[in-house]
MIGULUM-250578 format. One record per residue (C-alpha): x, y, z; residue in three letters; chain; residue number from 1. Coordinates in Angstrom, 2 decimals, decimal comma, m for minus. Last residue first. Layout:
rec X:X Y:Y Z:Z aa:ALA ch:A i:NUM
...
***
This chain:
rec X:128,65 Y:123,37 Z:105,81 aa:LEU ch:A i:333
rec X:129,22 Y:119,70 Z:104,96 aa:TRP ch:A i:332
rec X:125,86 Y:118,70 Z:106,35 aa:GLY ch:A i:331
rec X:124,52 Y:117,06 Z:103,20 aa:ARG ch:A i:330
rec X:121,85 Y:119,76 Z:102,67 aa:ARG ch:A i:329
rec X:124,44 Y:122,49 Z:103,19 aa:LYS ch:A i:328
rec X:126,74 Y:120,91 Z:100,62 aa:PHE ch:A i:327
rec X:123,98 Y:120,87 Z:98,02 aa:LEU ch:A i:326
rec X:122,80 Y:124,40 Z:98,82 aa:ARG ch:A i:325
rec X:126,35 Y:125,73 Z:98,56 aa:HIS ch:A i:324
rec X:126,91 Y:123,86 Z:95,29 aa:LEU ch:A i:323
rec X:123,79 Y:125,44 Z:93,79 aa:GLY ch:A i:322
rec X:124,74 Y:128,88 Z:95,06 aa:LEU ch:A i:321
rec X:128,23 Y:128,54 Z:93,53 aa:VAL ch:A i:320
rec X:126,84 Y:127,35 Z:90,20 aa:ALA ch:A i:319
rec X:124,28 Y:130,16 Z:90,09 aa:GLY ch:A i:318
rec X:126,91 Y:132,79 Z:90,90 aa:VAL ch:A i:317
rec X:129,23 Y:131,46 Z:88,18 aa:MET ch:A i:316
rec X:126,46 Y:131,29 Z:85,59 aa:LEU ch:A i:315
rec X:125,22 Y:134,76 Z:86,54 aa:LEU ch:A i:314
rec X:128,73 Y:136,13 Z:86,02 aa:VAL ch:A i:313
rec X:129,00 Y:134,35 Z:82,66 aa:VAL ch:A i:312
rec X:125,65 Y:135,76 Z:81,53 aa:ALA ch:A i:311
rec X:126,52 Y:139,27 Z:82,71 aa:PRO ch:A i:310
rec X:129,74 Y:139,17 Z:80,63 aa:TYR ch:A i:309
rec X:128,20 Y:137,58 Z:77,52 aa:SER ch:A i:308
rec X:125,34 Y:140,04 Z:77,24 aa:TRP ch:A i:307
rec X:126,90 Y:142,18 Z:74,44 aa:VAL ch:A i:306
rec X:128,06 Y:139,14 Z:72,47 aa:TRP ch:A i:305
rec X:131,60 Y:139,60 Z:71,15 aa:HIS ch:A i:304
rec X:133,11 Y:136,56 Z:72,87 aa:LEU ch:A i:303
rec X:129,93 Y:134,52 Z:72,56 aa:GLU ch:A i:302
rec X:131,94 Y:131,46 Z:71,57 aa:PRO ch:A i:301
rec X:135,74 Y:132,00 Z:71,29 aa:MET ch:A i:300
rec X:137,69 Y:132,80 Z:68,11 aa:HIS ch:A i:299
rec X:140,54 Y:135,17 Z:68,90 aa:THR ch:A i:298
rec X:141,85 Y:133,29 Z:71,94 aa:PHE ch:A i:297
rec X:142,54 Y:135,44 Z:75,01 aa:ASN ch:A i:296
rec X:142,82 Y:132,54 Z:77,55 aa:MET ch:A i:295
rec X:140,92 Y:134,52 Z:80,18 aa:GLY ch:A i:294
rec X:137,54 Y:133,13 Z:79,22 aa:TYR ch:A i:293
rec X:138,57 Y:129,63 Z:80,28 aa:VAL ch:A i:292
rec X:140,22 Y:130,83 Z:83,46 aa:GLY ch:A i:291
rec X:137,14 Y:132,80 Z:84,48 aa:ALA ch:A i:290
rec X:135,03 Y:129,66 Z:84,09 aa:VAL ch:A i:289
rec X:137,53 Y:127,54 Z:86,04 aa:MET ch:A i:288
rec X:137,87 Y:130,09 Z:88,82 aa:THR ch:A i:287
rec X:134,10 Y:130,46 Z:89,00 aa:PRO ch:A i:286
rec X:133,81 Y:126,67 Z:89,59 aa:VAL ch:A i:285
rec X:136,90 Y:126,19 Z:91,82 aa:ALA ch:A i:284
rec X:135,72 Y:128,58 Z:94,56 aa:VAL ch:A i:283
rec X:132,64 Y:126,47 Z:95,31 aa:MET ch:A i:282
rec X:134,75 Y:123,29 Z:95,29 aa:ALA ch:A i:281
rec X:137,29 Y:124,84 Z:97,68 aa:ALA ch:A i:280
rec X:134,48 Y:125,89 Z:100,01 aa:TRP ch:A i:279
rec X:133,17 Y:122,32 Z:100,11 aa:ALA ch:A i:278
rec X:136,64 Y:120,81 Z:100,57 aa:SER ch:A i:277
rec X:137,39 Y:123,15 Z:103,49 aa:ILE ch:A i:276
rec X:134,08 Y:122,27 Z:105,10 aa:LYS ch:A i:275
rec X:134,71 Y:118,55 Z:104,61 aa:ARG ch:A i:274
rec X:138,21 Y:118,89 Z:106,04 aa:MET ch:A i:273
rec X:136,88 Y:120,71 Z:109,11 aa:ASP ch:A i:272
rec X:134,30 Y:118,01 Z:109,74 aa:ASP ch:A i:271
rec X:136,98 Y:115,32 Z:109,40 aa:ASN ch:A i:270
rec X:139,17 Y:117,23 Z:111,86 aa:GLN ch:A i:269
rec X:136,29 Y:117,41 Z:114,32 aa:ARG ch:A i:268
rec X:135,69 Y:113,66 Z:114,02 aa:VAL ch:A i:267
rec X:139,39 Y:112,93 Z:114,60 aa:GLY ch:A i:266
rec X:139,46 Y:115,26 Z:117,62 aa:MET ch:A i:265
rec X:136,44 Y:113,48 Z:119,04 aa:GLN ch:A i:264
rec X:138,17 Y:110,10 Z:118,58 aa:ALA ch:A i:263
rec X:141,23 Y:111,47 Z:120,37 aa:LEU ch:A i:262
rec X:139,01 Y:112,66 Z:123,22 aa:HIS ch:A i:261
rec X:137,27 Y:109,28 Z:123,43 aa:ALA ch:A i:260
rec X:140,62 Y:107,47 Z:123,61 aa:ALA ch:A i:259
rec X:141,83 Y:109,85 Z:126,33 aa:LEU ch:A i:258
rec X:138,59 Y:109,41 Z:128,28 aa:ILE ch:A i:257
rec X:138,85 Y:105,62 Z:128,02 aa:ASP ch:A i:256
rec X:142,44 Y:105,68 Z:129,29 aa:SER ch:A i:255
rec X:141,37 Y:108,01 Z:132,11 aa:LEU ch:A i:254
rec X:138,58 Y:105,59 Z:133,01 aa:LEU ch:A i:253
rec X:141,00 Y:102,69 Z:133,23 aa:ARG ch:A i:252
rec X:143,39 Y:104,62 Z:135,51 aa:ASP ch:A i:251
rec X:140,58 Y:105,91 Z:137,70 aa:LEU ch:A i:250
rec X:139,18 Y:102,40 Z:138,10 aa:GLY ch:A i:249
rec X:142,61 Y:101,08 Z:139,08 aa:GLU ch:A i:248
rec X:142,94 Y:103,87 Z:141,62 aa:VAL ch:A i:247
rec X:139,51 Y:103,13 Z:143,08 aa:GLN ch:A i:246
rec X:140,25 Y:99,40 Z:143,28 aa:GLU ch:A i:245
rec X:143,57 Y:100,09 Z:145,01 aa:ALA ch:A i:244
rec X:141,80 Y:102,38 Z:147,49 aa:VAL ch:A i:243
rec X:139,29 Y:99,66 Z:148,36 aa:ARG ch:A i:242
rec X:142,09 Y:97,14 Z:148,78 aa:THR ch:A i:241
rec X:143,92 Y:99,56 Z:151,07 aa:LEU ch:A i:240
rec X:140,83 Y:99,91 Z:153,24 aa:HIS ch:A i:239
rec X:140,57 Y:96,13 Z:153,49 aa:ASP ch:A i:238
rec X:144,26 Y:95,86 Z:154,38 aa:SER ch:A i:237
rec X:143,84 Y:98,44 Z:157,14 aa:VAL ch:A i:236
rec X:140,93 Y:96,41 Z:158,54 aa:ASP ch:A i:235
rec X:143,03 Y:93,26 Z:158,31 aa:ARG ch:A i:234
rec X:145,73 Y:95,11 Z:160,24 aa:PHE ch:A i:233
rec X:143,21 Y:95,73 Z:163,01 aa:PHE ch:A i:232
rec X:142,10 Y:92,10 Z:163,02 aa:PRO ch:A i:231
rec X:145,76 Y:91,00 Z:163,32 aa:GLN ch:A i:230
rec X:146,56 Y:93,20 Z:166,33 aa:ALA ch:A i:229
rec X:145,67 Y:90,55 Z:168,92 aa:ARG ch:A i:228
rec X:148,39 Y:88,33 Z:167,46 aa:ALA ch:A i:227
rec X:150,96 Y:90,92 Z:168,54 aa:SER ch:A i:226
rec X:153,50 Y:91,91 Z:165,95 aa:VAL ch:A i:225
rec X:157,22 Y:91,70 Z:166,89 aa:PHE ch:A i:224
rec X:157,63 Y:88,64 Z:164,66 aa:PRO ch:A i:223
rec X:155,03 Y:87,91 Z:161,95 aa:VAL ch:A i:222
rec X:153,59 Y:84,42 Z:162,40 aa:GLY ch:A i:221
rec X:149,93 Y:85,06 Z:161,73 aa:ALA ch:A i:220
rec X:148,25 Y:87,08 Z:159,04 aa:GLY ch:A i:219
rec X:147,16 Y:90,72 Z:158,98 aa:ALA ch:A i:218
rec X:150,81 Y:91,79 Z:158,87 aa:LEU ch:A i:217
rec X:151,25 Y:89,66 Z:155,74 aa:ARG ch:A i:216
rec X:148,19 Y:91,13 Z:154,09 aa:ALA ch:A i:215
rec X:149,50 Y:94,62 Z:154,87 aa:MET ch:A i:214
rec X:152,91 Y:93,78 Z:153,40 aa:PRO ch:A i:213
rec X:151,31 Y:92,31 Z:150,22 aa:ALA ch:A i:212
rec X:148,97 Y:95,26 Z:149,60 aa:ALA ch:A i:211
rec X:151,69 Y:97,89 Z:149,94 aa:LEU ch:A i:210
rec X:152,98 Y:97,27 Z:146,40 aa:PRO ch:A i:209
rec X:149,81 Y:98,78 Z:144,89 aa:GLY ch:A i:208
rec X:149,35 Y:101,90 Z:147,00 aa:THR ch:A i:207
rec X:152,47 Y:103,97 Z:146,39 aa:ALA ch:A i:206
rec X:153,03 Y:103,00 Z:142,77 aa:ARG ch:A i:205
rec X:149,34 Y:103,58 Z:142,13 aa:ARG ch:A i:204
rec X:149,61 Y:107,18 Z:143,32 aa:PHE ch:A i:203
rec X:152,41 Y:107,80 Z:140,84 aa:GLU ch:A i:202
rec X:150,28 Y:106,17 Z:138,12 aa:LEU ch:A i:201
rec X:147,35 Y:108,41 Z:139,05 aa:VAL ch:A i:200
rec X:149,62 Y:111,43 Z:138,72 aa:GLN ch:A i:199
rec X:150,84 Y:110,17 Z:135,33 aa:ARG ch:A i:198
rec X:147,23 Y:109,81 Z:134,19 aa:LYS ch:A i:197
rec X:146,56 Y:113,41 Z:135,20 aa:PHE ch:A i:196
rec X:149,44 Y:114,55 Z:133,01 aa:THR ch:A i:195
rec X:148,12 Y:112,46 Z:130,10 aa:TYR ch:A i:194
rec X:144,62 Y:113,86 Z:130,50 aa:ILE ch:A i:193
rec X:145,90 Y:117,44 Z:130,70 aa:ARG ch:A i:192
rec X:148,10 Y:116,94 Z:127,63 aa:SER ch:A i:191
rec X:145,14 Y:115,52 Z:125,71 aa:ALA ch:A i:190
rec X:143,07 Y:118,55 Z:126,74 aa:THR ch:A i:189
rec X:145,62 Y:121,11 Z:125,57 aa:TYR ch:A i:188
rec X:144,20 Y:121,35 Z:122,03 aa:LYS ch:A i:187
rec X:140,69 Y:121,71 Z:123,37 aa:ALA ch:A i:186
rec X:140,75 Y:125,49 Z:123,81 aa:ASP ch:A i:185
rec X:137,47 Y:126,93 Z:125,06 aa:GLY ch:A i:184
rec X:138,88 Y:127,31 Z:128,54 aa:LYS ch:A i:183
rec X:136,37 Y:124,90 Z:130,04 aa:ALA ch:A i:182
rec X:137,16 Y:122,23 Z:127,48 aa:ASP ch:A i:181
rec X:135,63 Y:121,79 Z:124,06 aa:GLY ch:A i:180
rec X:132,42 Y:123,38 Z:122,79 aa:THR ch:A i:179
rec X:130,31 Y:120,22 Z:123,10 aa:PRO ch:A i:178
rec X:131,57 Y:119,43 Z:126,66 aa:ARG ch:A i:177
rec X:132,77 Y:115,83 Z:126,63 aa:PHE ch:A i:176
rec X:136,37 Y:116,63 Z:127,54 aa:VAL ch:A i:175
rec X:135,52 Y:119,31 Z:130,09 aa:ASP ch:A i:174
rec X:133,06 Y:117,05 Z:131,90 aa:GLU ch:A i:173
rec X:135,63 Y:114,26 Z:132,05 aa:GLU ch:A i:172
rec X:138,19 Y:116,66 Z:133,48 aa:LEU ch:A i:171
rec X:135,72 Y:117,72 Z:136,16 aa:GLN ch:A i:170
rec X:134,99 Y:114,06 Z:136,95 aa:GLU ch:A i:169
rec X:138,73 Y:113,42 Z:137,19 aa:MET ch:A i:168
rec X:139,14 Y:116,30 Z:139,61 aa:ASP ch:A i:167
rec X:136,47 Y:114,85 Z:141,91 aa:VAL ch:A i:166
rec X:137,91 Y:111,33 Z:141,69 aa:GLN ch:A i:165
rec X:141,42 Y:112,61 Z:142,41 aa:LEU ch:A i:164
rec X:140,13 Y:114,29 Z:145,56 aa:GLU ch:A i:163
rec X:138,43 Y:111,05 Z:146,66 aa:ALA ch:A i:162
rec X:141,60 Y:109,04 Z:145,98 aa:ALA ch:A i:161
rec X:143,59 Y:111,54 Z:148,07 aa:VAL ch:A i:160
rec X:141,20 Y:111,12 Z:151,01 aa:ASP ch:A i:159
rec X:141,34 Y:107,32 Z:150,75 aa:ILE ch:A i:158
rec X:145,14 Y:107,40 Z:150,59 aa:TYR ch:A i:157
rec X:145,04 Y:109,48 Z:153,79 aa:HIS ch:A i:156
rec X:143,29 Y:106,54 Z:155,45 aa:ASP ch:A i:155
rec X:146,11 Y:104,30 Z:154,22 aa:VAL ch:A i:154
rec X:148,81 Y:106,49 Z:155,79 aa:VAL ch:A i:153
rec X:146,92 Y:106,87 Z:159,08 aa:ALA ch:A i:152
rec X:146,20 Y:103,13 Z:159,34 aa:ASP ch:A i:151
rec X:149,82 Y:102,19 Z:158,68 aa:SER ch:A i:150
rec X:151,06 Y:104,66 Z:161,31 aa:ILE ch:A i:149
rec X:148,48 Y:103,54 Z:163,88 aa:ALA ch:A i:148
rec X:149,24 Y:99,84 Z:163,26 aa:TYR ch:A i:147
rec X:152,98 Y:100,23 Z:163,66 aa:LEU ch:A i:146
rec X:152,50 Y:102,38 Z:166,77 aa:VAL ch:A i:145
rec X:150,11 Y:99,83 Z:168,31 aa:SER ch:A i:144
rec X:152,57 Y:97,02 Z:167,59 aa:THR ch:A i:143
rec X:155,30 Y:98,92 Z:169,44 aa:PRO ch:A i:142
rec X:153,41 Y:98,58 Z:172,74 aa:GLY ch:A i:141
rec X:149,84 Y:97,42 Z:173,37 aa:HIS ch:A i:140
rec X:149,42 Y:100,15 Z:175,99 aa:ARG ch:A i:139
rec X:149,26 Y:102,71 Z:173,20 aa:LEU ch:A i:138
rec X:145,74 Y:101,56 Z:172,36 aa:VAL ch:A i:137
rec X:144,39 Y:101,92 Z:175,90 aa:GLU ch:A i:136
rec X:146,46 Y:105,07 Z:176,42 aa:PRO ch:A i:135
rec X:144,44 Y:107,02 Z:173,82 aa:ASP ch:A i:134
rec X:145,54 Y:110,68 Z:173,88 aa:SER ch:A i:133
rec X:149,16 Y:109,66 Z:173,38 aa:GLU ch:A i:132
rec X:148,10 Y:107,63 Z:170,36 aa:LEU ch:A i:131
rec X:146,36 Y:110,59 Z:168,73 aa:ARG ch:A i:130
rec X:149,33 Y:112,88 Z:169,34 aa:GLY ch:A i:129
rec X:151,78 Y:110,36 Z:167,93 aa:ARG ch:A i:128
rec X:149,62 Y:109,81 Z:164,86 aa:VAL ch:A i:127
rec X:149,18 Y:113,55 Z:164,29 aa:ALA ch:A i:126
rec X:152,92 Y:114,13 Z:164,52 aa:ALA ch:A i:125
rec X:153,59 Y:111,13 Z:162,30 aa:LEU ch:A i:124
rec X:151,35 Y:112,14 Z:159,41 aa:PRO ch:A i:123
rec X:154,00 Y:111,62 Z:156,71 aa:ALA ch:A i:122
rec X:153,24 Y:114,05 Z:153,89 aa:GLY ch:A i:121
rec X:156,63 Y:115,58 Z:153,34 aa:GLU ch:A i:120
rec X:159,98 Y:114,25 Z:152,24 aa:GLY ch:A i:119
rec X:161,90 Y:111,43 Z:153,90 aa:HIS ch:A i:118
rec X:160,86 Y:110,14 Z:157,32 aa:ARG ch:A i:117
rec X:162,64 Y:107,60 Z:159,49 aa:VAL ch:A i:116
rec X:160,63 Y:105,99 Z:162,28 aa:THR ch:A i:115
rec X:162,29 Y:103,94 Z:165,02 aa:VAL ch:A i:114
rec X:160,08 Y:101,90 Z:167,34 aa:VAL ch:A i:113
rec X:161,54 Y:100,22 Z:170,40 aa:PHE ch:A i:112
rec X:161,17 Y:97,48 Z:172,99 aa:SER ch:A i:111
rec X:161,31 Y:94,20 Z:171,09 aa:ASP ch:A i:110
rec X:161,84 Y:95,79 Z:167,72 aa:GLY ch:A i:109
rec X:159,94 Y:97,77 Z:165,13 aa:VAL ch:A i:108
rec X:161,71 Y:99,80 Z:162,44 aa:PHE ch:A i:107
rec X:159,40 Y:102,03 Z:160,39 aa:VAL ch:A i:106
rec X:160,45 Y:103,72 Z:157,17 aa:MET ch:A i:105
rec X:158,37 Y:106,54 Z:155,76 aa:LEU ch:A i:104
rec X:158,82 Y:107,87 Z:152,27 aa:GLU ch:A i:103
rec X:157,30 Y:110,89 Z:150,59 aa:GLY ch:A i:102
rec X:155,05 Y:111,01 Z:147,57 aa:THR ch:A i:101
rec X:153,83 Y:113,88 Z:145,45 aa:SER ch:A i:100
rec X:150,69 Y:113,94 Z:143,34 aa:VAL ch:A i:99
rec X:150,23 Y:117,05 Z:141,22 aa:ALA ch:A i:98
rec X:147,11 Y:118,71 Z:139,83 aa:ASP ch:A i:97
rec X:148,75 Y:122,11 Z:140,54 aa:ALA ch:A i:96
rec X:145,76 Y:123,54 Z:142,41 aa:GLU ch:A i:95
rec X:144,63 Y:120,13 Z:143,69 aa:ALA ch:A i:94
rec X:147,99 Y:119,43 Z:145,33 aa:ASP ch:A i:93
rec X:147,84 Y:115,77 Z:146,33 aa:TYR ch:A i:92
rec X:150,07 Y:114,35 Z:149,06 aa:LEU ch:A i:91
rec X:150,93 Y:110,67 Z:149,39 aa:VAL ch:A i:90
rec X:152,65 Y:108,73 Z:152,15 aa:PRO ch:A i:89
rec X:154,90 Y:105,91 Z:150,87 aa:LYS ch:A i:88
rec X:155,41 Y:103,17 Z:153,44 aa:LEU ch:A i:87
rec X:158,42 Y:100,93 Z:154,11 aa:VAL ch:A i:86
rec X:158,25 Y:98,41 Z:156,96 aa:LEU ch:A i:85
rec X:161,22 Y:96,85 Z:158,74 aa:PHE ch:A i:84
rec X:160,79 Y:94,39 Z:161,62 aa:LEU ch:A i:83
rec X:163,62 Y:93,96 Z:164,07 aa:SER ch:A i:82
rec X:166,15 Y:91,72 Z:165,79 aa:ASP ch:A i:81
rec X:166,37 Y:88,69 Z:163,52 aa:ASP ch:A i:80
rec X:165,11 Y:90,40 Z:160,40 aa:TYR ch:A i:79
rec X:161,66 Y:90,60 Z:158,81 aa:VAL ch:A i:78
rec X:161,19 Y:92,82 Z:155,77 aa:GLU ch:A i:77
rec X:157,94 Y:94,47 Z:154,72 aa:LEU ch:A i:76
rec X:157,65 Y:96,46 Z:151,51 aa:LYS ch:A i:75
rec X:156,54 Y:99,73 Z:149,94 aa:PRO ch:A i:74
rec X:158,97 Y:100,42 Z:147,09 aa:ARG ch:A i:73
rec X:162,11 Y:102,28 Z:147,98 aa:GLN ch:A i:72
rec X:163,39 Y:105,69 Z:146,88 aa:HIS ch:A i:71
rec X:165,06 Y:106,10 Z:150,31 aa:ALA ch:A i:70
rec X:168,87 Y:106,03 Z:150,43 aa:LYS ch:A i:69
rec X:169,13 Y:106,19 Z:154,22 aa:LEU ch:A i:68
rec X:166,29 Y:103,86 Z:155,14 aa:ALA ch:A i:67
rec X:167,25 Y:101,36 Z:152,46 aa:ASP ch:A i:66
rec X:170,85 Y:101,25 Z:153,72 aa:GLU ch:A i:65
rec X:169,66 Y:100,79 Z:157,30 aa:VAL ch:A i:64
rec X:167,42 Y:97,93 Z:156,19 aa:ALA ch:A i:63
rec X:170,38 Y:96,24 Z:154,51 aa:LEU ch:A i:62
rec X:172,59 Y:96,84 Z:157,56 aa:PRO ch:A i:61
rec X:170,08 Y:95,22 Z:159,96 aa:HIS ch:A i:60
rec X:169,21 Y:97,36 Z:162,96 aa:LEU ch:A i:59
rec X:170,78 Y:96,45 Z:166,29 aa:GLY ch:A i:58
rec X:169,19 Y:99,34 Z:168,18 aa:PHE ch:A i:57
rec X:172,52 Y:100,66 Z:169,45 aa:GLU ch:A i:56
rec X:174,33 Y:100,25 Z:166,11 aa:ALA ch:A i:55
rec X:171,47 Y:101,64 Z:164,01 aa:SER ch:A i:54
rec X:171,09 Y:104,67 Z:166,25 aa:VAL ch:A i:53
rec X:174,80 Y:105,41 Z:166,30 aa:ARG ch:A i:52
rec X:175,14 Y:105,08 Z:162,54 aa:ASP ch:A i:51
rec X:172,12 Y:107,24 Z:161,72 aa:PHE ch:A i:50
rec X:173,87 Y:110,59 Z:162,08 aa:GLU ch:A i:49
rec X:176,85 Y:109,41 Z:160,06 aa:ARG ch:A i:48
rec X:174,67 Y:108,00 Z:157,30 aa:ALA ch:A i:47
rec X:172,67 Y:111,21 Z:157,12 aa:THR ch:A i:46
rec X:169,25 Y:111,51 Z:158,71 aa:PRO ch:A i:45
rec X:166,21 Y:112,56 Z:156,65 aa:GLU ch:A i:44
rec X:163,83 Y:113,17 Z:159,57 aa:HIS ch:A i:43
rec X:164,07 Y:110,90 Z:162,60 aa:LEU ch:A i:42
rec X:161,39 Y:109,79 Z:165,08 aa:GLY ch:A i:41
rec X:162,25 Y:107,86 Z:168,22 aa:ILE ch:A i:40
rec X:159,76 Y:105,67 Z:170,04 aa:TRP ch:A i:39
rec X:161,07 Y:103,85 Z:173,09 aa:LEU ch:A i:38
rec X:159,22 Y:100,98 Z:174,73 aa:PHE ch:A i:37
rec X:157,88 Y:100,02 Z:178,12 aa:ALA ch:A i:36
rec X:156,03 Y:96,95 Z:179,37 aa:ASP ch:A i:35
rec X:158,55 Y:96,40 Z:182,19 aa:GLU ch:A i:34
rec X:161,38 Y:98,88 Z:182,53 aa:ALA ch:A i:33
rec X:164,99 Y:97,91 Z:181,88 aa:ASP ch:A i:32
rec X:164,55 Y:97,91 Z:178,11 aa:ARG ch:A i:31
rec X:162,98 Y:101,37 Z:178,10 aa:ALA ch:A i:30
rec X:165,70 Y:102,82 Z:180,33 aa:ARG ch:A i:29
rec X:168,42 Y:101,29 Z:178,14 aa:GLU ch:A i:28
rec X:166,79 Y:102,81 Z:175,06 aa:LEU ch:A i:27
rec X:166,62 Y:106,23 Z:176,73 aa:ALA ch:A i:26
rec X:170,29 Y:106,03 Z:177,71 aa:ALA ch:A i:25
rec X:171,26 Y:105,26 Z:174,12 aa:VAL ch:A i:24
rec X:169,07 Y:107,99 Z:172,67 aa:VAL ch:A i:23
rec X:170,30 Y:110,72 Z:175,03 aa:ASP ch:A i:22
rec X:167,47 Y:112,98 Z:176,16 aa:THR ch:A i:21
rec X:166,91 Y:110,79 Z:179,20 aa:PRO ch:A i:20
rec X:163,32 Y:110,09 Z:180,18 aa:GLY ch:A i:19
rec X:159,96 Y:111,65 Z:180,96 aa:GLU ch:A i:18
rec X:157,18 Y:109,19 Z:180,45 aa:ARG ch:A i:17
rec X:154,45 Y:109,09 Z:177,80 aa:ARG ch:A i:16
rec X:151,53 Y:106,91 Z:178,74 aa:ARG ch:A i:15
rec X:150,18 Y:103,56 Z:177,60 aa:GLY ch:A i:14
rec X:151,61 Y:101,55 Z:180,47 aa:ASP ch:A i:13
rec X:155,05 Y:102,85 Z:179,63 aa:ARG ch:A i:12
rec X:156,06 Y:105,02 Z:176,72 aa:TYR ch:A i:11
rec X:159,55 Y:106,47 Z:176,39 aa:ILE ch:A i:10
rec X:159,97 Y:109,48 Z:174,12 aa:ALA ch:A i:9
rec X:162,06 Y:110,85 Z:171,28 aa:CYS ch:A i:8
rec X:160,74 Y:113,40 Z:168,80 aa:ASP ch:A i:7
rec X:161,86 Y:115,01 Z:165,55 aa:VAL ch:A i:6
rec X:165,45 Y:113,83 Z:165,86 aa:ILE ch:A i:5
rec X:167,34 Y:115,12 Z:162,81 aa:VAL ch:A i:4
rec X:168,81 Y:118,25 Z:164,43 aa:ALA ch:A i:3
rec X:169,44 Y:116,45 Z:167,74 aa:ARG ch:A i:2
rec X:172,12 Y:114,39 Z:166,01 aa:MET ch:A i:1
***
């Protein structure tokens, strides 16, 4: 059990207190003390490891199942003895142009907070450290932990959205560069746009469904959430709305960039076809003339004329030069 417990501490009057290392004993200590609560953090627990925690904390079986299986959409569930919030922290690797999401489940009860983390990217260590350095906020109990975690996740969304915006502007510059992309090879540009669009979609799956839970926490009547915390959750909801608008804008702009790139490719292909057609026409004229005089008929005009060969060559050269000038004037070459 100790292998999956990242941290376990009792907080009273806004400060961390030394307590029993056993989870059950620590919970009893927190419930016996006034204005105290227990915060336990778990990382990818198995069903067997989580059974004792869920039984002692009175967690709902459906929430426990979601916490163990992961792969959940962001949501907020209210049960008789606890509040269950699912968040999806996001990491963006600029080198690989890849968005990865983890999962963070938060159980909030009368005198406890249980966090279950799957994957990477959950800023729980930083959140815990920041709260422990600010007793005035931590004094508000489990609600302060719920707010701090939500605020940290959404603030990181803002950072990821800014990084995506920078990379998208670079991609846009590559697409509309006259000579193609930065590598001089435009055939992979559509693949890059599509890959980037999938990353934005992954980001959107993390941010979009979270709007309803944050709006609900910002309203009244949510158990285990102090009414004094509603303005703070409204601030988180406002930040999330801004991120959602940025992500939606990125998605629309990527669609426009992809359409513009495909249109550019169509124009370039048309230019190439015109050039090929022009050169084919210039080659066809001397080929036709040479083909006519290569039929080896006995009676052909000017067949025995001494200047017939130079005349035919000059005719072919003149026709080719005339066609070249014509196509050049029309922009085909």
